[in-house]
Structure formats: C-alpha cells, structure tokens
DRENZA-549806 format. One line per field, with one value per atom (N, C-alpha, C): residue number from 1; residue in three letters; x, y, z. Coordinates in pm, 1 decimal, always signed. Layout:
resi <- c(NUM:...)
resn <- c(ALA:...)
east <- c(X:...)
north <- c(Y:...)
up <- c(Z:...)
***
This chain:
resi <- c(1:1:1:2:2:2:3:3:3:4:4:4:5:5:5:6:6:6:7:7:7:8:8:8:9:9:9:10:10:10:11:11:11:12:12:12:13:13:13:14:14:14:15:15:15:16:16:16:17:17:17:18:18:18:19:19:19:20:20:20:21:21:21:22:22:22:23:23:23:24:24:24:25:25:25:26:26:26:27:27:27:28:28:28:29:29:29:30:30:30:31:31:31:32:32:32:33:33:33:34:34:34:35:35:35:36:36:36:37:37:37:38:38:38:39:39:39:40:40:40:41:41:41:42:42:42:43:43:43:44:44:44:45:45:45:46:46:46:47:47:47:48:48:48:49:49:49:50:50:50:51:51:51:52:52:52:53:53:53:54:54:54:55:55:55:56:56:56:57:57:57:58:58:58:59:59:59:60:60:60:61:61:61:62:62:62:63:63:63:64:64:64:65:65:65:66:66:66:67:67:67:68:68:68:69:69:69:70:70:70:71:71:71:72:72:72:73:73:73:74:74:74:75:75:75:76:76:76:77:77:77:78:78:78:79:79:79:80:80:80:81:81:81:82:82:82:83:83:83:84:84:84:85:85:85:86:86:86:87:87:87:88:88:88:89:89:89:90:90:90:91:91:91:92:92:92:93:93:93:94:94:94:95:95:95:96:96:96:97:97:97:98:98:98:99:99:99:100:100:100:101:101:101:102:102:102:103:103:103:104:104:104:105:105:105:106:106:106:107:107:107:108:108:108:109:109:109:110:110:110:111:111:111:112:112:112:113:113:113:114:114:114:115:115:115:116:116:116:117:117:117:118:118:118:119:119:119:120:120:120:121:121:121:122:122:122:123:123:123:124:124:124:125:125:125:126:126:126:127:127:127:128:128:128:129:129:129:130:130:130:131:131:131:132:132:132:133:133:133:134:134:134:135:135:135:136:136:136:137:137:137:138:138:138:139:139:139:140:140:140:141:141:141:142:142:142:143:143:143:144:144:144:145:145:145:146:146:146:147:147:147:148:148:148:149:149:149:150:150:150:151:151:151:152:152:152:153:153:153:154:154:154:155:155:155:156:156:156:157:157:157:158:158:158:159:159:159:160:160:160:161:161:161:162:162:162:163:163:163:164:164:164:165:165:165:166:166:166:167:167:167:168:168:168:169:169:169)
resn <- c(MET:MET:MET:SER:SER:SER:GLU:GLU:GLU:ARG:ARG:ARG:MET:MET:MET:ALA:ALA:ALA:THR:THR:THR:LEU:LEU:LEU:PHE:PHE:PHE:ARG:ARG:ARG:THR:THR:THR:LEU:LEU:LEU:THR:THR:THR:SER:SER:SER:GLY:GLY:GLY:VAL:VAL:VAL:TYR:TYR:TYR:VAL:VAL:VAL:ILE:ILE:ILE:GLY:GLY:GLY:ALA:ALA:ALA:ALA:ALA:ALA:HIS:HIS:HIS:LYS:LYS:LYS:GLY:GLY:GLY:LYS:LYS:LYS:THR:THR:THR:SER:SER:SER:ALA:ALA:ALA:PHE:PHE:PHE:THR:THR:THR:ALA:ALA:ALA:ALA:ALA:ALA:TRP:TRP:TRP:VAL:VAL:VAL:MET:MET:MET:GLN:GLN:GLN:LEU:LEU:LEU:SER:SER:SER:PHE:PHE:PHE:LYS:LYS:LYS:PRO:PRO:PRO:PRO:PRO:PRO:MET:MET:MET:LEU:LEU:LEU:GLY:GLY:GLY:PHE:PHE:PHE:SER:SER:SER:VAL:VAL:VAL:ASN:ASN:ASN:PRO:PRO:PRO:ASP:ASP:ASP:ASN:ASN:ASN:PHE:PHE:PHE:SER:SER:SER:TYR:TYR:TYR:SER:SER:SER:LEU:LEU:LEU:ILE:ILE:ILE:LYS:LYS:LYS:ALA:ALA:ALA:GLY:GLY:GLY:LYS:LYS:LYS:VAL:VAL:VAL:PHE:PHE:PHE:SER:SER:SER:VAL:VAL:VAL:ASN:ASN:ASN:VAL:VAL:VAL:LEU:LEU:LEU:GLU:GLU:GLU:GLN:GLN:GLN:GLY:GLY:GLY:SER:SER:SER:MET:MET:MET:ASP:ASP:ASP:MET:MET:MET:ALA:ALA:ALA:ARG:ARG:ARG:LEU:LEU:LEU:LEU:LEU:LEU:GLY:GLY:GLY:THR:THR:THR:HIS:HIS:HIS:SER:SER:SER:THR:THR:THR:ARG:ARG:ARG:ASP:ASP:ASP:MET:MET:MET:ASP:ASP:ASP:LYS:LYS:LYS:LEU:LEU:LEU:GLU:GLU:GLU:ALA:ALA:ALA:ILE:ILE:ILE:ARG:ARG:ARG:TRP:TRP:TRP:ARG:ARG:ARG:PRO:PRO:PRO:ARG:ARG:ARG:THR:THR:THR:THR:THR:THR:GLY:GLY:GLY:ALA:ALA:ALA:PRO:PRO:PRO:VAL:VAL:VAL:LEU:LEU:LEU:GLU:GLU:GLU:ASP:ASP:ASP:ALA:ALA:ALA:LEU:LEU:LEU:ALA:ALA:ALA:TYR:TYR:TYR:PHE:PHE:PHE:ASP:ASP:ASP:CYS:CYS:CYS:ARG:ARG:ARG:LEU:LEU:LEU:ARG:ARG:ARG:PHE:PHE:PHE:THR:THR:THR:ARG:ARG:ARG:ARG:ARG:ARG:THR:THR:THR:GLY:GLY:GLY:ASP:ASP:ASP:HIS:HIS:HIS:VAL:VAL:VAL:LEU:LEU:LEU:ILE:ILE:ILE:THR:THR:THR:GLY:GLY:GLY:GLU:GLU:GLU:VAL:VAL:VAL:ILE:ILE:ILE:ASP:ASP:ASP:GLY:GLY:GLY:THR:THR:THR:ILE:ILE:ILE:LEU:LEU:LEU:LYS:LYS:LYS:PRO:PRO:PRO:ARG:ARG:ARG:ALA:ALA:ALA:THR:THR:THR:PRO:PRO:PRO:MET:MET:MET:THR:THR:THR:TYR:TYR:TYR:ALA:ALA:ALA:GLN:GLN:GLN:THR:THR:THR:GLY:GLY:GLY:ASP:ASP:ASP:LEU:LEU:LEU:ASP:ASP:ASP:GLY:GLY:GLY:ALA:ALA:ALA:SER:SER:SER:ASP:ASP:ASP:LEU:LEU:LEU:TYR:TYR:TYR:PRO:PRO:PRO:ALA:ALA:ALA:ARG:ARG:ARG:PHE:PHE:PHE:ARG:ARG:ARG:ALA:ALA:ALA:GLY:GLY:GLY)
east <- c(+81.1:+0.0:+85.2:+193.7:+267.1:+417.5:+477.5:+623.9:+682.8:+613.4:+659.4:+670.5:+568.3:+570.9:+676.2:+688.8:+791.0:+929.9:+952.8:+1082.3:+1106.3:+1002.7:+1014.2:+1056.0:+989.9:+1022.9:+1162.3:+1210.9:+1346.5:+1453.1:+1415.5:+1513.7:+1540.9:+1452.5:+1480.7:+1596.3:+1702.9:+1818.9:+1784.6:+1791.1:+1754.0:+1836.6:+1879.4:+1955.1:+1863.7:+1925.8:+1852.2:+1898.1:+1803.8:+1831.6:+1760.7:+1807.7:+1736.3:+1698.6:+1570.4:+1520.4:+1507.8:+1572.1:+1564.6:+1472.6:+1401.1:+1307.4:+1321.2:+1294.7:+1302.6:+1206.3:+1147.2:+1061.2:+1043.6:+1078.0:+1058.5:+1107.0:+1229.5:+1289.6:+1253.7:+1160.8:+1126.3:+1204.9:+1254.9:+1327.1:+1274.1:+1293.5:+1252.7:+1332.8:+1329.8:+1396.1:+1329.1:+1332.7:+1276.5:+1355.3:+1348.5:+1416.5:+1331.7:+1397.3:+1327.8:+1411.0:+1343.5:+1412.6:+1372.0:+1258.1:+1208.4:+1259.8:+1387.5:+1455.4:+1518.9:+1513.1:+1576.4:+1613.7:+1712.4:+1748.3:+1641.4:+1603.0:+1498.7:+1549.1:+1659.0:+1703.4:+1850.4:+1918.0:+2054.0:+2052.6:+1967.9:+1964.1:+1820.5:+1785.4:+1867.3:+1879.4:+1979.5:+1989.5:+1870.6:+1794.8:+1674.6:+1667.9:+1611.2:+1583.6:+1434.7:+1388.1:+1251.2:+1245.8:+1145.2:+1123.5:+975.5:+937.2:+798.4:+783.0:+675.3:+651.8:+503.3:+476.4:+339.8:+293.8:+179.9:+136.7:+102.8:+89.4:+66.3:+196.5:+310.4:+441.1:+457.6:+499.0:+516.9:+611.9:+718.6:+817.1:+757.0:+656.5:+592.0:+535.5:+472.6:+416.4:+526.8:+641.9:+754.3:+811.0:+820.6:+872.1:+779.3:+649.6:+554.2:+560.9:+573.1:+575.6:+710.3:+819.4:+953.1:+1010.5:+957.4:+998.3:+1145.4:+1202.9:+1340.3:+1346.5:+1446.6:+1471.8:+1614.1:+1663.2:+1793.2:+1772.1:+1858.7:+1862.1:+2000.1:+2004.0:+2128.2:+2143.1:+2253.9:+2279.6:+2340.6:+2277.0:+2331.0:+2431.0:+2532.8:+2630.6:+2593.0:+2650.7:+2629.7:+2665.7:+2590.4:+2615.3:+2539.2:+2450.6:+2374.2:+2233.4:+2215.5:+2081.6:+2018.4:+2096.6:+2039.3:+1980.3:+2051.6:+2000.7:+1876.0:+1881.3:+1765.1:+1644.0:+1665.1:+1555.5:+1499.9:+1588.0:+1543.9:+1460.0:+1510.0:+1442.9:+1326.8:+1320.2:+1215.5:+1100.1:+1115.1:+1008.9:+948.1:+989.2:+934.2:+888.1:+795.8:+747.2:+800.5:+830.6:+871.8:+757.4:+633.8:+520.5:+537.6:+606.4:+622.0:+756.2:+858.3:+992.2:+1078.4:+1181.2:+1277.8:+1379.8:+1355.0:+1441.3:+1583.0:+1599.2:+1731.8:+1814.9:+1754.9:+1824.8:+1952.1:+1947.6:+2061.5:+2153.6:+2128.8:+2205.5:+2282.0:+2407.3:+2486.8:+2445.3:+2398.9:+2356.9:+2378.0:+2369.8:+2372.5:+2303.4:+2251.6:+2191.0:+2300.2:+2270.9:+2363.9:+2297.6:+2309.2:+2264.7:+2117.0:+2029.4:+1885.2:+1832.0:+1909.7:+1863.7:+1808.5:+1789.9:+1741.9:+1853.1:+1818.9:+1920.4:+2005.3:+2136.0:+2232.2:+2304.0:+2300.8:+2360.9:+2512.5:+2583.7:+2729.3:+2785.7:+2710.1:+2755.8:+2706.2:+2645.7:+2598.5:+2716.9:+2697.2:+2797.4:+2806.2:+2691.0:+2682.1:+2549.1:+2534.9:+2406.1:+2378.0:+2249.2:+2198.4:+2110.5:+2130.9:+2050.1:+1958.8:+1828.4:+1733.5:+1627.5:+1581.4:+1468.8:+1348.9:+1235.5:+1114.7:+1072.3:+1042.1:+989.7:+838.7:+794.9:+651.3:+623.9:+496.6:+453.0:+340.3:+322.2:+214.6:+167.2:+38.5:-18.3:+0.8:+50.8:+73.1:+18.9:-109.0:-169.8:-169.7:-116.3:-117.2:+3.9:+87.8:+205.0:+203.3:+297.0:+314.3:+456.1:+468.9:+599.9:+647.0:+763.1:+825.9:+938.9:+944.0:+1054.0:+1126.8:+1257.3:+1335.1:+1457.9:+1498.4:+1621.6:+1737.1:+1845.0:+1963.0:+2036.9:+2051.3:+2117.1:+2262.1:+2287.8:+2420.9:+2430.8:+2549.3:+2569.9:+2714.8:+2751.0:+2887.8:+2895.8:+3002.5:+3033.6:+3117.0:+3070.4:+3140.0:+3233.5:+3201.6:+3281.7:+3307.5:+3410.8:+3433.7:+3457.9:+3505.6:+3536.3:+3423.5:+3318.6:+3208.1:+3119.4:+3047.2:+2953.8:+2811.0:+2725.7:+2587.9:+2510.5:+2424.5:+2332.5:+2223.5:+2174.9:+2066.9:+1939.2:+1828.0:+1696.7:+1686.7:+1744.7:+1739.6:+1803.8:+1899.7:+1968.7:+1884.7:+1770.2:+1689.5:+1583.9:+1571.7:+1469.2:+1330.9:+1247.8:+1111.4:+1099.0:+1205.8:+1207.9:+1086.8:+1048.4:+936.9:+800.1:+795.9:+667.8:+597.7:+672.4:+612.5:+534.8:+575.0:+505.3:+358.1:+322.1:+182.1:+105.5:+172.9:+110.0:+65.9:+117.8:+81.0:-59.6:-129.2:-265.7:-273.0:-388.9:-410.3:-383.3:-404.2:-385.0:-239.9:-146.7:-5.9:+37.4:-57.4:-23.8:+36.1:+129.4:+188.5:+79.2:+91.6:-9.9:-13.8)
north <- c(-119.8:+0.0:+125.8:+127.3:+251.5:+229.7:+244.8:+239.2:+355.7:+470.1:+587.3:+554.4:+489.5:+456.1:+349.5:+250.5:+146.9:+208.9:+302.2:+370.2:+452.0:+519.7:+597.5:+508.3:+394.6:+305.4:+245.5:+230.1:+177.2:+276.8:+404.3:+499.7:+477.0:+404.5:+367.4:+268.2:+300.4:+212.9:+83.0:-23.8:-154.6:-260.1:-358.4:-467.8:-571.8:-675.6:-790.2:-911.3:-984.6:-1092.8:-1219.9:-1330.9:-1457.2:-1502.3:-1522.3:-1571.8:-1723.2:-1795.4:-1940.9:-1987.5:-2096.1:-2150.4:-2301.6:-2358.5:-2504.2:-2549.9:-2667.7:-2730.8:-2877.8:-2965.7:-3110.4:-3164.5:-3129.1:-3181.4:-3107.7:-3014.5:-2933.4:-2803.2:-2759.3:-2632.7:-2550.0:-2421.1:-2329.2:-2200.8:-2119.6:-1989.5:-1897.7:-1768.5:-1670.4:-1540.7:-1463.0:-1334.6:-1229.6:-1143.4:-1036.9:-909.3:-796.1:-667.8:-589.8:-622.3:-547.6:-610.4:-585.7:-642.3:-527.3:-533.0:-427.5:-476.2:-407.8:-432.6:-369.5:-439.9:-390.8:-354.6:-416.8:-397.6:-435.4:-371.0:-410.7:-519.2:-498.0:-589.1:-633.5:-752.4:-849.7:-809.8:-862.5:-832.3:-894.7:-809.7:-857.9:-801.9:-882.4:-842.9:-858.9:-786.4:-801.7:-798.1:-862.7:-855.8:-875.9:-837.6:-846.9:-957.1:-1035.5:-1147.6:-1155.1:-1194.8:-1221.5:-1348.5:-1345.3:-1464.1:-1584.1:-1564.2:-1676.1:-1745.9:-1688.5:-1746.0:-1878.6:-1983.8:-2115.8:-2109.9:-2032.4:-2023.9:-1967.4:-1880.9:-1824.1:-1934.5:-2034.4:-2144.2:-2222.7:-2239.1:-2308.8:-2227.1:-2096.3:-2010.3:-2015.1:-2005.6:-2010.9:-2144.6:-2253.4:-2386.7:-2417.2:-2384.5:-2418.1:-2317.7:-2195.2:-2087.6:-2048.5:-2072.1:-2030.4:-1980.0:-1896.4:-1851.2:-1797.4:-1790.2:-1727.9:-1608.7:-1509.4:-1395.2:-1396.7:-1422.2:-1430.7:-1303.5:-1233.2:-1109.0:-1144.2:-1098.6:-1124.5:-1016.0:-1055.5:-958.8:-913.8:-800.5:-754.1:-866.0:-876.5:-981.1:-1109.5:-1108.8:-1229.1:-1227.9:-1159.9:-1144.8:-1278.8:-1373.1:-1503.6:-1573.7:-1566.9:-1628.9:-1555.1:-1422.1:-1343.0:-1376.9:-1391.1:-1422.9:-1562.6:-1662.2:-1799.5:-1808.0:-1749.8:-1762.9:-1665.3:-1563.8:-1463.7:-1477.2:-1561.5:-1569.6:-1708.6:-1801.7:-1937.3:-1972.4:-2066.5:-2111.9:-2251.3:-2274.3:-2407.9:-2507.1:-2457.4:-2546.5:-2614.1:-2545.1:-2594.2:-2660.6:-2627.0:-2680.9:-2668.2:-2750.4:-2740.4:-2634.3:-2510.5:-2399.1:-2413.9:-2484.3:-2497.6:-2609.6:-2689.7:-2803.8:-2763.2:-2651.9:-2608.7:-2510.7:-2488.5:-2389.4:-2458.6:-2415.6:-2471.1:-2401.9:-2481.9:-2429.4:-2537.7:-2495.6:-2592.2:-2531.3:-2615.7:-2563.9:-2518.8:-2417.4:-2372.1:-2394.2:-2301.0:-2317.5:-2354.0:-2284.0:-2308.7:-2416.4:-2455.3:-2551.5:-2487.5:-2354.7:-2284.7:-2280.1:-2283.9:-2283.4:-2156.1:-2176.4:-2067.2:-2091.1:-1991.3:-2003.7:-1991.2:-2085.7:-2081.9:-1966.5:-1915.3:-1802.9:-1667.9:-1664.5:-1537.6:-1452.2:-1321.9:-1229.7:-1244.9:-1261.6:-1278.1:-1345.8:-1392.9:-1450.8:-1421.8:-1422.5:-1412.2:-1534.6:-1605.1:-1722.3:-1678.9:-1690.9:-1628.4:-1724.0:-1692.5:-1761.7:-1666.5:-1714.5:-1632.8:-1580.3:-1451.0:-1391.0:-1368.2:-1295.9:-1277.5:-1232.2:-1240.5:-1194.4:-1093.5:-1009.0:-909.0:-878.0:-885.4:-852.8:-703.4:-667.9:-528.0:-507.9:-483.9:-469.9:-603.6:-606.1:-730.8:-819.6:-781.7:-860.7:-887.6:-970.8:-1001.6:-962.8:-890.8:-857.4:-975.7:-1027.8:-1137.0:-1075.8:-1104.8:-1055.7:-1174.9:-1161.7:-1271.2:-1223.1:-1301.9:-1274.5:-1342.9:-1268.1:-1322.7:-1411.8:-1540.2:-1639.3:-1658.8:-1643.8:-1667.4:-1590.5:-1584.1:-1520.1:-1480.7:-1454.0:-1410.9:-1350.8:-1277.2:-1226.4:-1333.0:-1381.1:-1485.6:-1428.2:-1308.8:-1244.0:-1098.8:-1074.4:-940.9:-830.9:-865.3:-762.7:-742.6:-819.4:-810.2:-689.4:-643.6:-531.5:-585.2:-547.2:-596.4:-548.7:-634.5:-600.4:-510.5:-415.1:-328.6:-355.1:-322.2:-339.8:-262.0:-142.7:-61.0:-132.6:-220.7:-292.3:-404.8:-436.0:-548.0:-505.9:-376.1:-331.1:-367.9:-420.6:-458.5:-609.8:-674.2:-819.6:-869.1:-795.2:-838.4:-797.7:-727.6:-685.5:-577.9:-504.5:-406.3:-297.9:-263.0:-154.3:-187.1:-314.3:-354.0:-365.5:-346.9:-372.4:-247.1:-130.5:-8.3:+36.0:+108.1:+152.8:+238.0:+235.8:+306.3:+456.0:+514.7:+660.0:+701.5:+605.1:+636.0:+611.3:+586.2:+564.1:+689.5:+668.9:+782.6:+851.5:+978.0:+1042.6:+1184.0)
up <- c(+0.0:+0.0:+0.0:+75.2:+89.3:+90.2:-25.1:-31.7:+47.8:+46.8:+122.3:+271.2:+327.2:+469.5:+497.3:+410.6:+429.1:+427.5:+336.1:+328.4:+454.6:+503.3:+626.4:+743.2:+760.7:+871.4:+858.1:+735.4:+717.3:+761.5:+785.9:+837.5:+986.1:+1054.3:+1193.0:+1190.1:+1258.7:+1256.3:+1327.3:+1252.2:+1304.3:+1234.1:+1307.5:+1248.5:+1187.0:+1133.2:+1080.3:+1160.1:+1211.6:+1305.2:+1262.0:+1313.2:+1298.3:+1438.5:+1459.7:+1587.5:+1575.5:+1665.9:+1668.1:+1779.4:+1755.3:+1854.1:+1859.2:+1976.5:+1992.0:+2100.1:+2074.9:+2175.3:+2138.7:+2231.3:+2216.7:+2081.9:+2046.2:+1924.1:+1796.7:+1803.5:+1686.7:+1693.0:+1577.9:+1571.2:+1455.4:+1466.8:+1362.0:+1376.9:+1272.4:+1276.6:+1176.0:+1204.6:+1111.9:+1121.3:+1014.0:+1008.2:+1078.4:+1156.1:+1228.5:+1224.2:+1227.7:+1234.7:+1359.7:+1416.8:+1531.7:+1660.7:+1690.6:+1807.6:+1885.3:+2017.8:+2097.3:+2236.9:+2296.3:+2435.7:+2523.5:+2629.6:+2719.1:+2857.6:+2902.2:+3040.1:+3053.9:+3151.1:+3187.6:+3295.4:+3400.4:+3514.4:+3536.9:+3499.0:+3426.7:+3279.3:+3209.9:+3067.0:+2993.6:+2922.7:+2853.7:+2712.6:+2622.7:+2485.1:+2458.9:+2358.9:+2313.8:+2162.8:+2107.0:+1962.9:+1935.0:+1815.7:+1774.4:+1671.2:+1683.5:+1592.2:+1556.6:+1435.2:+1392.5:+1465.1:+1533.8:+1608.7:+1520.2:+1390.1:+1298.6:+1259.4:+1297.3:+1265.9:+1341.2:+1270.4:+1331.8:+1451.4:+1439.3:+1547.6:+1675.6:+1662.6:+1780.5:+1869.4:+1808.6:+1888.1:+1958.9:+1893.9:+1958.6:+2074.3:+2056.1:+2163.4:+2283.9:+2260.2:+2372.0:+2444.7:+2370.1:+2431.0:+2495.9:+2427.1:+2476.9:+2574.4:+2570.7:+2660.5:+2646.8:+2527.5:+2498.3:+2354.1:+2327.2:+2190.9:+2181.7:+2060.1:+2035.3:+1943.7:+1958.0:+1867.2:+1803.6:+1673.3:+1597.6:+1515.5:+1531.6:+1459.0:+1323.6:+1215.4:+1081.9:+1043.7:+968.5:+920.2:+779.5:+737.4:+600.5:+504.5:+396.9:+298.8:+326.1:+425.3:+461.8:+403.7:+292.1:+234.6:+197.2:+145.8:+109.5:+231.5:+344.5:+466.8:+515.6:+512.7:+554.5:+468.0:+338.9:+246.4:+274.5:+285.8:+311.5:+438.3:+545.5:+674.6:+691.6:+604.8:+617.4:+520.4:+418.5:+317.5:+304.6:+388.4:+387.6:+528.6:+538.8:+668.7:+699.3:+825.5:+869.1:+851.2:+841.9:+813.5:+677.1:+584.4:+447.2:+419.8:+496.3:+472.0:+596.9:+606.6:+716.0:+677.1:+720.5:+681.9:+736.2:+845.8:+906.7:+845.3:+758.2:+699.6:+624.4:+553.5:+471.8:+544.3:+672.8:+749.0:+861.2:+878.9:+989.4:+1119.2:+1213.4:+1342.5:+1447.5:+1572.3:+1681.7:+1802.8:+1889.1:+2011.7:+2107.7:+2183.0:+2287.0:+2422.7:+2512.5:+2650.6:+2663.8:+2593.4:+2608.9:+2515.5:+2416.4:+2316.8:+2190.9:+2192.6:+2072.8:+1968.1:+1839.5:+1734.1:+1733.2:+1729.4:+1713.2:+1580.9:+1493.4:+1361.2:+1370.2:+1311.9:+1315.8:+1234.4:+1137.4:+1055.9:+1106.4:+1224.0:+1280.0:+1323.5:+1324.0:+1376.4:+1528.3:+1591.6:+1737.1:+1767.4:+1889.6:+1928.9:+2075.5:+2107.5:+2244.0:+2265.4:+2372.9:+2406.9:+2522.0:+2504.6:+2596.3:+2648.9:+2768.5:+2829.8:+2828.2:+2781.5:+2770.8:+2907.4:+2914.3:+3036.9:+3025.8:+2921.7:+2901.5:+2758.6:+2720.9:+2589.2:+2608.6:+2508.3:+2515.2:+2373.4:+2351.7:+2220.9:+2195.2:+2077.3:+2039.7:+1898.6:+1885.5:+1753.2:+1681.3:+1559.0:+1481.6:+1509.8:+1604.7:+1642.8:+1793.6:+1837.7:+1979.9:+2019.2:+2130.9:+2185.5:+2269.3:+2235.6:+2310.7:+2392.1:+2521.0:+2603.4:+2663.6:+2672.3:+2726.6:+2800.6:+2898.1:+2971.2:+2899.4:+2878.9:+2812.5:+2911.8:+2876.3:+2960.9:+2917.8:+2787.7:+2731.9:+2600.9:+2546.2:+2416.8:+2399.8:+2275.3:+2247.6:+2108.3:+2084.1:+1950.8:+1881.8:+1768.0:+1692.9:+1587.2:+1536.8:+1431.4:+1471.8:+1552.8:+1608.2:+1504.2:+1387.7:+1287.0:+1184.9:+1194.6:+1098.5:+1129.2:+1028.5:+1041.8:+1033.5:+1128.4:+1125.8:+1002.7:+953.4:+844.9:+902.4:+822.8:+869.2:+790.1:+851.8:+790.6:+659.6:+655.5:+534.1:+415.4:+441.0:+333.5:+273.2:+332.2:+283.1:+181.5:+154.7:+60.4:+110.9:+23.7:+62.4:+77.1:+126.3:+143.4:+221.8:+325.9:+410.8:+357.1:+245.5:+188.7:+268.9:+352.2:+441.6:+368.5:+247.6:+178.2:+154.0:+155.6:+137.7:+269.5:+381.9:+511.2:+585.6:+548.5:+618.8:+579.1:+668.3:+639.0:+512.1:+447.9:+321.1:+332.5:+448.8:+462.2:+438.1:+437.8:+414.9:+270.6:+182.0:+41.2:-19.1:-111.1:-182.6:-262.7:-279.2:-359.9:-335.0)
***
C-alpha cells in the first residue's frame, strides 16, 4: 500500500536478526528486524513477531529462543528464513547451526548470538511482543559489520502492510 511509509520506517536504525526456537525436538527460525534491548539488570531483549508465525508457537511452548545477529552480505540467509514457513519446509536443513545453553538454534555463521529464556509476551496490535532474559551469548565475528533493515529493501513486503492513509499520492 505505501512504499513511502515502508521507506520511512526503514530509516529507523535496526539490524537484521534470525530468531531461533526449539521445543521437544522441533526447531525453527525466522528473520526479524524489530529487536531491541529492554534492560541491563537483568539483561533482557525483546522482539515483535506475527502470532501466525510457526516459530511463535515453539517459543511459547519451549519458553526459549535465540537472537542471531546477521552480518552484512547475509541477504540469502535473511531471504530464506524470512520468506518461507517451517510449516512448508525445514528452513534450518541447509544452514549450519547448533543448540547452545537453552537448546534454541544458534547459527554458526551469525555475527553474534543471544541465548534467551522467555519472560513474558504481550499482544501489540497485529504482532506479539516477546521478552526474554539473556542467559548466554557471544560475539562470533568481532570484525564483521551488522546487516541493517534498510539494506533489505522490501524483502518483508512491508510496503503492502501499512494503512491506506499512508499511500503515496
């Protein structure tokens, strides 16, 4: 609906992340841009997810998740994990990953990762805010530069999701 609004929101400095989820032997991951630090003590992160996302059900059931920071040049991974559903394919099959402290998938090619335990969720319009306490994490590629949301163009189709009142014209 509004490329203008999508472009405006891309000016908010935001990274590109992969959220990993695990529960009872099932794993999933998806690309996310709406991620932020919430607290120092305890260290907490939050992110927003569409409640229809398959990984959301795993996070709620397993009560753990990982936040993997993607580096510049990771567009293929962002596309794979952001445009397909685990309901239709095993998105992690072609990606090198392993479970860490919580059991949630950590990508071996990530710039850094945070391993988190779910604290609470809250409905926020058409998405759900997930909050978690950081249990573990590290920088895997100290010299790499994080990928930004602005570098992904309209990969997420956001220009079609904003209200009609924001249409160009």
